[in-house]
N, C-alpha and C positions, 0 to 999 in steps of 0.2 A: 228594631221591632221584630224582624224575622228571627233573630237569635232568641229572643224572649219566647216566641211561640214554639220554637223547636225545643227549647229547654223545658217549657211547661208541658209539652206533649211527652217528652222523655220522662219527666218526673211522674206524670200521671200514669204512663204505661208501666213504669217500674213499681209504683205503689199498688196497682191493680193486678199485677201478675201473680203475686202470692208464691212465686217460685224463687224468691231471693234467699240467699244464705242468711240474711239478717232476720228472716221470718222466724226461724227456730230460736234465735237469741232474744227477740223482742216480744213476740206474741206468746201469751200464756196458753199452754195446751194442757188439757185435763188428762188424767191417767185413764186408760181404757182397758178394762179387764173383761174377758168373755170366756164362757165355758165353765168347766169343773175345776175349781182350785183344789188341787190335791196336795196335801202336806205329807212330809216324810213320815210323821207319826201314824198317819192312816195306812200308808203302804207297809210300814213295819208290822202292823197288826194282821196283814194278810198272810195266810198259810195255804200252801197247795193242798187241795182236798176239801176246802170249804165249799159249802153249797151256795147257790145264787143269793138266797135270802141273807146269809151271813155277810157275803161280800157287799151286797146292797146296803146293809146296815152300817158297815164301816165306811164305804166309799161314797155312798149316795147313789142317786140314779145316774146311769151312764149318759153321756152326751149323745151317743149314737149306738144303736144296735145294728149290726150288719144285716142288710136286707136279704142277702142270699144265704147267710149263715147266722142264725140266731144265737149260736154259741160263742159269738165274738162281741164283746162289749168294748166301746172306746170311750176313754176319758180324755178330752182335749181341753187345753188351756192356752189362751192367748192373752198376753199382757203387754201393753205399750205405755210406758211411763211418758209423760209429756216431754216431747223433744229428745227422747233417748231411744236406745236400741230396743227392738221388739224381743220379747221372751216368749217362746212357745214350748209347750210340753205335751207329750202324747203317751198314753198308756193303753195297751190293748190287753184285755183279759180274755183268755180262751177257756171255755168249759167243755167237758165231755161227760156225758151221763150225769148232768146236773152238778158236777164237781169241778172246781178250779184246777186246771192242769198246767197252765202256762201264763206268764206275765211277760209281755214284750213292750218295748218302747224306750223311753228316756232311761239311759244307762244308770244315772245317779239314783233314780227311784227304783228301778227293777232289781237292783242289787240288794235292796233292803228286804225283799220278800223271803219269808221263811220257807225252807224246803220241807 
């Protein structure tokens, strides 16, 4: 009887923990995407010297504009496929005198910008 109650308590604790390795394999998890999804074809259309309106037309609204420097726009993207590794991308666009002067961030995307 005592063994049965210990076994029941153990199974109950294991099933309620949610931290088991079997959780990822058994439980269905949805894909979670947040932020600005930026495609390579969008970044390929960027050219240094474009004004803010042109950049906004191509890229969409930025996820964040720097509070202390309104000349920096951030496009952030977070994607977590159910039960898989997280993918994150970040692109920072820097303006000076209303013109795009620099693109920083994810190397695979920033290398596509026309100079």
